[in-house]
C-alpha positions in Angstrom: 29.7 27.2 -22.4 28.5 29.2 -25.4 28.1 29.0 -29.2 30.8 30.1 -31.6 30.2 30.4 -35.4 33.4 30.3 -37.5 33.0 31.4 -41.0 35.3 30.4 -43.9 35.2 30.9 -47.6 33.1 27.8 -48.3 31.1 27.2 -45.1 30.1 28.4 -41.6 31.0 26.0 -38.7 29.3 25.8 -35.3 31.3 25.0 -32.1 30.6 24.7 -28.4 33.3 26.6 -26.6 34.0 27.6 -22.9 36.1 30.1 -21.2 39.2 29.0 -19.3 42.1 30.6 -17.6 45.6 29.8 -18.8 48.7 31.4 -17.4 46.5 33.9 -15.6 44.8 35.0 -18.8 41.2 34.3 -19.9 40.9 32.4 -23.2 38.5 29.9 -24.8 38.6 26.2 -25.5 36.6 24.2 -28.1 34.5 21.6 -26.3 32.7 20.2 -29.3 32.4 20.7 -33.0 28.7 20.5 -34.0 29.2 20.6 -37.8 28.7 23.0 -40.6 25.6 25.1 -41.0 24.6 23.3 -44.2 25.2 19.8 -42.8 23.2 20.6 -39.7 20.4 22.1 -41.7 20.1 18.9 -43.7 20.3 16.7 -40.6 17.7 18.7 -38.7 15.1 18.6 -41.4 14.7 22.3 -41.8 15.1 23.3 -38.1 17.3 26.4 -37.7 20.8 25.1 -36.7 21.6 28.1 -34.6 18.5 27.9 -32.5 19.0 24.1 -32.1 22.6 24.7 -31.1 21.6 27.3 -28.4 19.1 24.9 -26.9 21.7 22.1 -27.0 24.3 24.2 -25.2 21.8 25.4 -22.6 21.1 21.7 -21.8 24.8 21.0 -21.6 25.3 23.9 -19.2 22.5 22.7 -16.9 24.0 19.2 -16.8 27.5 20.5 -16.3 26.3 22.8 -13.5 24.9 19.8 -11.7 28.1 17.7 -12.2 30.8 20.2 -11.6 29.4 22.5 -9.0 31.6 22.5 -5.9 31.7 24.7 -2.8 34.8 25.3 -0.7 34.0 25.9 3.0 36.6 27.6 5.1 36.6 26.7 8.8 39.0 27.9 11.6 40.3 25.8 14.4 40.7 28.9 16.6 37.4 30.7 15.9 34.4 30.0 18.2 31.0 29.3 16.8 28.4 32.0 17.3 26.7 31.9 20.7 23.0 31.0 20.9 22.8 30.5 17.2 21.0 27.4 15.7 22.9 25.6 12.9 20.8 22.4 12.5 17.4 22.6 10.8 14.7 20.2 9.6 13.9 20.1 5.9 11.5 17.1 5.9 8.6 19.5 6.2 9.1 20.9 2.7 7.5 17.8 1.2 4.4 18.3 3.4 4.5 22.0 2.4 4.2 21.1 -1.3 1.0 19.2 -0.6 -0.3 21.9 1.8 0.0 24.5 -1.1 -1.4 22.1 -3.7 -4.5 21.8 -1.5 -4.8 25.6 -1.5 -4.6 25.9 2.3 -2.7 29.2 2.0 -5.7 30.6 0.0 -8.2 29.2 2.5 -6.3 30.9 5.3 -6.2 34.2 3.3 -10.0 34.0 2.8 -10.5 33.4 6.6 -8.1 36.2 7.4 -10.0 38.7 5.2 -13.2 37.7 7.0 -11.9 38.5 10.5 -9.3 41.2 9.8 -6.9 39.9 12.4 -3.2 40.9 12.3 -1.4 37.6 12.9 -0.4 35.2 10.0 -3.0 32.4 10.1 -1.2 30.6 7.2 2.1 30.5 9.1 0.4 29.2 12.2 -1.8 26.5 10.6 1.0 25.2 8.4 3.3 24.9 11.4 0.7 23.2 13.5 0.2 20.7 10.7 3.9 20.1 10.0 4.7 19.9 13.7 1.8 17.4 14.3 3.3 15.0 11.7 7.0 15.4 12.4 7.3 16.8 15.9 4.0 16.1 17.7 3.9 18.2 20.8 1.8 20.8 22.8 1.1 24.1 21.2 3.9 25.6 23.3 6.2 22.8 22.1 5.1 23.3 18.5 5.9 27.0 18.7 9.5 26.2 19.9 10.0 23.3 17.5 8.9 25.5 14.5 12.2 27.3 15.0 13.9 24.1 13.9 12.4 24.3 10.3 14.5 25.9 7.6 11.9 28.6 7.2 11.3 30.6 10.4 7.7 30.9 11.7 6.0 34.3 11.4 4.1 34.3 14.7 4.4 34.4 18.5 3.0 31.9 21.0 -0.1 34.0 22.0 -1.0 34.2 18.3 -1.4 30.4 18.2 -4.1 30.4 20.9 -6.0 33.2 19.1 -5.7 31.3 15.9 -7.2 28.2 17.5 -10.4 30.1 18.2 -10.6 31.0 14.5 -9.8 27.5 13.3 -12.5 26.1 15.5 -15.1 28.6 14.1 -14.1 27.8 10.5 -13.7 24.0 10.9 -16.6 23.2 8.6 -15.5 25.8 6.0 -12.0 24.3 6.1 -13.3 20.8 5.5 -15.6 21.8 2.6 -12.9 23.9 0.9 -10.3 21.2 1.3 -12.6 18.7 -0.4 -13.2 21.1 -3.3 -9.5 21.8 -3.7 -8.6 18.1 -3.3 -10.5 17.4 -6.5 -7.9 19.5 -8.4 -5.0 17.2 -7.4 -6.7 13.8 -7.2 -9.8 11.8 -8.1 -11.9 11.3 -5.0 -13.8 8.0 -4.7 -16.9 9.4 -3.0 -19.1 6.5 -4.2 -18.0 4.6 -1.1 -17.7 6.3 2.3 -16.4 4.7 5.4 -17.5 6.0 8.8 -16.2 5.2 12.3 -15.9 6.7 15.7 -13.2 6.7 18.4 -12.5 8.7 21.5 -9.5 10.6 23.0 -8.8 11.0 26.6 -7.8 14.1 28.6 -5.2 14.6 31.4 -7.7 16.9 33.0 -10.1 15.0 35.2 -12.8 17.6 35.4 -16.0 17.1 33.3 -16.8 20.2 31.3 -18.2 21.0 27.8 -16.9 18.4 25.3 -14.9 16.6 28.1 -17.3 14.0 29.5 -16.9 10.6 31.1 -18.0 7.9 28.7 -17.1 4.5 27.4 -13.4 4.8 26.7 -12.0 2.7 23.8 -8.8 2.5 25.7 -10.5 1.7 29.0 -9.0 4.8 30.8 -10.7 6.4 33.8 -10.5 9.9 32.2 -12.9 12.2 30.6 -13.1 11.7 26.8 -14.1 13.5 23.6 -15.6 11.6 20.7 -14.5 11.9 17.1 -16.5 10.7 14.1 -14.6 10.4 10.8 -15.7 9.9 7.2 -13.1 8.5 4.7 -13.5 8.1 1.0 -13.1 4.8 -0.9 -9.4 5.6 -1.6 -8.6 5.9 2.1 -8.4 9.8 2.1 -10.2 11.6 5.0 -13.3 13.4 3.9 -14.9 15.0 7.0 -15.1 14.8 10.7 -17.0 16.0 13.8 -16.4 16.2 17.5 -18.9 15.3 20.1 -19.2 15.1 23.9 -17.5 12.0 25.4 -20.8 10.6 26.7 -22.6 10.8 23.3 -24.0 7.5 21.9 -21.8 7.0 18.8 -24.7 5.7 16.8 -26.3 9.2 16.6 -23.1 10.9 15.4 -23.3 9.5 11.9 -26.4 11.2 10.5 -25.4 14.9 11.3 -22.0 14.5 9.7 -23.5 12.7 6.7 -26.0 15.5 6.3 -23.2 18.0 6.4 -21.4 16.1 3.6 -24.6 16.0 1.5 -25.1 19.8 1.9 -21.5 21.2 1.9 -19.9 18.7 -0.5 -22.9 18.4 -2.8 -22.8 14.6 -2.7 -25.9 12.4 -3.0 -25.1 9.0 -4.3 -22.8 6.8 -2.1 -22.5 3.7 -0.1 -21.9 4.1 3.7 -19.8 1.3 5.2 -19.6 1.0 9.0 -19.0 -1.5 11.8 -21.7 -3.2 13.8 -21.5 -0.6 16.6 -22.7 2.1 14.3 -25.3 0.0 12.5 -28.5 1.2 14.3 -31.7 0.7 12.5 -32.1 4.5 12.3 -28.7 4.8 10.4 -29.7 1.9 8.1 -33.1 3.5 7.4 -31.4 6.9 6.7 -29.1 5.3 4.1 -31.9 3.5 2.5 -33.2 6.8 1.1 -32.5 8.6 -2.2 -29.5 7.1 -4.0 -27.7 6.1 -0.8 -27.0 2.6 0.5 -25.3 0.8 3.4 -22.9 -2.0 4.1 -22.5 -2.8 7.8 -20.9 -5.6 9.8 -23.4 -7.8 11.7 -22.8 -9.8 14.9 -23.9 -13.4 14.2 -24.3 -13.9 18.0 -26.9 -11.2 18.1 -29.0 -12.6 15.3 -32.4 -14.1 16.0 -32.2 -17.9 16.7 -33.5 -19.0 13.3 -31.1 -16.7 11.4 -28.2 -17.7 13.7 -28.8 -21.4 13.2 -28.8 -20.8 9.4 -25.6 -18.7 9.6 -23.6 -21.3 11.7 -24.9 -24.3 9.8 -22.2 -26.3 8.1 -24.2 -26.8 5.0 -25.3 -24.5 2.2 -22.1 -22.7 1.4 -21.0 -21.4 -2.0 -17.7 -20.1 -3.5 -17.7 -16.8 -5.2 -18.6 -17.2 -8.9 -19.7 -20.8 -8.4 -23.1 -22.5 -8.0 -21.8 -25.7 -6.3 -22.9 -26.2 -2.7 -20.3 -27.1 0.0 -20.4 -28.5 3.5 -17.5 -26.9 5.4 -17.2 -29.9 7.7 -16.0 -31.8 4.6 -13.4 -29.2 3.9 -11.9 -29.3 7.4 -11.8 -33.1 7.6 -10.1 -33.7 4.2 -6.5 -32.5 4.2 -6.4 -32.1 0.4 -9.5 -30.0 0.5 -8.2 -28.0 3.4 -5.1 -26.9 1.5 -7.0 -26.3 -1.7 -9.6 -24.1 -0.1 -7.5 -22.5 2.7 -7.4 -19.0 1.0 -10.9 -19.2 -0.4 -14.0 -17.3 0.9 -17.3 -19.2 1.1 -20.6 -17.4 1.5 -24.3 -17.8 2.0 -26.9 -15.0 1.6 -30.5 -14.3 2.6 -32.9 -11.4 2.3 -34.6 -10.5 5.5 -37.1 -7.9 6.7 -36.5 -6.4 10.1 -38.0 -3.2 11.5 -39.6 -2.5 8.1 -36.3 -2.6 6.3 -35.5 -5.0 3.5 -31.8 -5.9 3.7 -29.6 -8.8 2.8 -27.4 -10.6 5.2 -24.2 -12.1 3.8 -22.3 -14.6 5.9 -18.7 -15.6 4.9 -16.5 -18.4 6.0 -12.8 -18.8 5.6 -10.5 -21.6 6.8 -7.7 -19.0 7.0 -9.8 -16.7 9.2 -10.8 -19.7 11.4 -7.2 -20.7 11.9 -6.3 -17.0 12.7 -9.1 -16.8 15.4 -8.1 -20.2 16.8 -4.4 -19.2 17.2 -5.4 -15.9 18.9 -7.7 -17.8 21.3 -5.0 -20.4 22.1 -2.5 -17.7 22.9 -5.1 -16.1 25.2 -5.8 -19.4 26.9 -2.1 -19.9 27.6 -2.0 -16.5 29.2 -5.0 -17.4 31.3 -3.3 -20.6 32.4 -0.1 -18.8 33.4 -2.2 -16.2 35.4 -3.9 -19.0 37.3 -0.6 -20.6 38.0 1.6 -17.6 38.8 -0.5 -14.4 39.5 -4.1 -15.4 40.5 -4.4 -12.1 42.4 -4.5 -10.2 39.0 -7.7 -11.9 37.9 -9.7 -8.6 37.4 -11.2 -8.6 33.9 -11.2 -5.3 32.0 -13.3 -6.0 28.8 -15.2 -8.6 26.9 -12.2 -9.7 24.8 -9.8 -9.9 27.8 -8.0 -13.3 28.0 -9.3 -13.5 31.6 -12.7 -14.4 30.2 -11.5 -18.0 30.0 -11.0 -18.2 33.7 -13.9 -19.4 35.9 -13.9 -19.0 39.7 -15.6 -21.5 42.0 -15.9 -21.8 45.7 -16.6 -25.6 45.9 -14.5 -28.6 45.3 -15.2 -31.3 42.7 -16.8 -33.3 45.5 -19.3 -30.5 46.1 -17.8 -29.3 49.4 -17.1 -25.6 50.3 -13.5 -24.8 49.5 -11.1 -23.0 51.8 -10.4 -20.5 49.1 -11.6 -19.7 45.5 -10.6 -22.3 42.9 -9.5 -20.9 39.5 -9.8 -23.0 36.3 -10.2 -22.7 32.5 -13.8 -22.5 31.4 -14.1 -25.1 28.6 -17.7 -24.1 28.0 -16.8 -20.6 26.9 -14.1 -22.0 24.6 -16.7 -24.4 23.0 -19.2 -21.6 22.5 -16.6 -19.3 20.8 -15.3 -22.1 18.5 -18.8 -22.2 16.9 -18.2 -18.9 15.3 -14.6 -19.4 14.2 -14.1 -18.5 10.5 -17.5 -16.7 10.3 -18.1 -13.1 9.4 -21.3 -11.3 8.5 -22.5 -8.1 6.9 -25.9 -6.6 6.2 -26.7 -4.4 3.1 -29.5 -3.0 1.1 -27.5 -3.6 -2.1 -28.3 -6.3 -4.6 -24.8 -6.0 -6.1 -22.3 -8.7 -6.8 -21.3 -10.5 -3.5 -17.6 -10.3 -4.2 -17.8 -6.5 -4.6 -19.7 -6.1 -1.4 -17.1 -8.2 0.5 -14.3 -6.2 -1.2 -15.8 -2.9 -0.1 -16.2 -4.1 3.5 -12.7 -5.4 3.7 -11.2 -1.9 3.3 -12.7 -0.8 6.6 -9.3 -1.4 8.2 -8.0 1.8 6.6 -10.2 4.0 8.7 -9.2 2.1 11.8 -5.6 2.7 10.8 -6.3 6.4 10.4 -7.3 6.6 14.0 -4.2 4.6 15.0 -2.0 7.1 13.1 -3.6 10.1 14.8 -3.3 8.5 18.3 0.1 6.9 18.0 2.2 8.8 15.4 0.5 12.2 15.6 0.1 11.8 19.4 -3.4 13.4 19.3 -4.0 12.1 22.9 -3.9 12.8 25.7 -5.4 16.1 25.0 -4.1 18.9 27.3 -6.5 21.7 26.1 -9.5 22.6 28.2 -11.6 25.1 26.2 -14.0 23.5 23.7 -13.0 25.8 20.8 -9.3 24.9 21.2 -10.2 21.2 21.5 -12.2 21.5 18.2 -9.2 23.3 16.6 -6.8 20.7 17.8 -8.7 17.9 16.0 -9.1 20.1 12.9 -5.4 20.3 12.6 -5.1 16.5 13.3 -7.7 15.9 10.5 -5.8 18.1 8.0 -2.5 16.5 9.0 -4.0 13.1 8.3 -5.2 14.2 4.9 -1.8 15.6 3.9 -0.1 12.5 5.2 -2.4 10.2 3.2 -1.6 12.2 0.0 2.1 11.9 0.7 1.7 8.1 1.2 -0.2 7.8 -2.1 2.4 9.9 -3.9 5.0 7.3 -2.7 2.8 4.6 -4.2 2.0 3.2 -0.7 5.3 1.4 -0.8 6.5 2.5 2.7 5.1 2.3 6.2 3.9 5.2 8.3 6.9 4.7 10.6 9.3 4.8 7.8 7.9 7.9 6.2 7.5 9.9 9.4 10.9 8.9 10.8 12.5 9.9 7.5 10.9 13.3 7.5 11.9 13.8 11.1 15.5 13.0 10.4 15.9 15.0 7.3 18.2 17.6 8.9 20.6 20.1 7.4 23.7 21.8 8.8 23.5 25.4 7.8 26.9 26.8 6.6 26.5 30.6 6.8 27.0 32.2 3.4 27.3 28.8 1.6 24.2 26.7 2.0 22.9 23.6 3.7 24.7 20.2 4.2 22.3 17.2 4.5 23.1 15.2 7.6 20.5 12.5 7.0 21.0 9.0 5.5 20.2 8.7 1.9 17.9 5.7 1.4 15.4 4.2 -1.1 12.7 6.2 0.6 14.6 9.6 0.3 15.3 8.8 -3.4 11.6 8.0 -4.0 10.4 11.2 -2.3 12.8 13.3 -4.3 11.8 11.6 -7.5 8.1 12.1 -6.8 8.4 15.8 -5.9 10.8 16.8 -8.7 13.6 18.3 -6.7 16.6 17.0 -4.7 18.0 18.0 -1.3 20.5 15.2 -1.0 23.5 16.8 -2.8 26.6 17.0 -0.6 25.7 20.7 -0.2 22.6 22.6 -1.3 23.5 26.2 -1.9 21.4 29.1 -0.5 20.3 29.9 -4.1 19.2 26.3 -4.7 17.4 26.0 -1.4 15.5 29.2 -2.1 14.4 27.8 -5.5 13.2 24.6 -3.8 11.2 26.5 -1.2 9.6 28.6 -3.8 8.7 25.5 -5.9 6.9 23.9 -2.8 4.6 27.0 -2.7 3.7 26.9 -6.3 0.6 25.0 -7.7 
């Protein structure tokens, strides 16, 4: 469509016209009469009518192009498809690619490449390792092959990957610090609160060497492990990580990584939140310096007797923002009170001095949490009873929280006589001792802040635990098949960056979808390539695909995406 100005004796009129073919001849047709020049000038408050008309027509053309664009595909029933030629490609990665470029990872790769002067394309390798880790988690060989399934072909060979892993390992700290700096350009980082946790990953290789060492496996596997420490910011976005030998005491891993953050990220004022396993006195003392602080969970069972008696006492409890004192026995016995306070959190607090450190212990109590713990224990007790009845030969206990802890084995009868065989029964004493702590939870801190804020901060620790679960389950970060330390370091560097990119994608979708929904959707966003014409989406359009297109500002879910349009989309994902 275009503008036509028709002049008469008294006025000039503006029309929208378009070309058509009639009887084999090209002619024009009036689409819309816009009005006379004078009338439009008056209506537009002085805006030039011709310039306005041109902009208006340009908008119409864009809308019409979207609505009316059709592609005719010619196929033959007698022509064979090309041999050894792929026709189905994944396009889900392009949304990850957009975040990858927003974080400036291409520029970081360019900087590293200039430093080492190697010939392979580090950007292509790193990006494919990340996209593959999220969408098609596999070995490095598998990633190389699966990269061929992306719309854009990789620009490297398999042996380049292993060379690149060496470089990624050497530059892991640089990658982390640059990523942090670049992330500030695309989002606000909540570095006032930092969460730290450790986990370990097992190897298929049984030989101890370098980072691969036998240690306490979180998954109770008899394999060498490597340990990963991870810092996450207050918004749930990964901040920094380190890798340590599998036999390293996890308590000593916090300080070196925290010092790296202070130095490389130029951070100084923050609260470190950890679980009890990382709450050594040394770590608490370290975060009692400068403008740092700590919040850490505290085992009530491990408290000194006087403190433990105070913590489990039924009296002396308060509600947040109230001064009234409650006895929790009264709440449990009165049905009306039970319902009224079921979702409430009660607390008591006390400043203590241990190992020359002033800190406050906060104990909370929740009827809801008590009920939750009770239900879990009852389920475990039922499993223990079934084991005694049906499979007593499987009694071997694997860890402290195993349901088999409720089973006691004796060799004498109730009459005190030696039994012919071991007698298995439920240990009521263990149940009684555990019930004492139902509903209770404790933290220690050097903060004198509002109690509700401290509780709120600690409650978000689940996000870092979920981050480890995503890496282990969705990203299949273990078992680790690599043997060289530098390649192991590089493997977890790519896992860390993958997690960071995934978290940003999750937040861009307003955290409305689960990790399984997001990853499965990206994995299934396939396109049938029609040579010469474009790409036909073969995936199901859903609320999630609509949301991801809306958030990223382009669409791949038209009946066919022309080659020209797909090229535009790919270019847009690589722009800042």
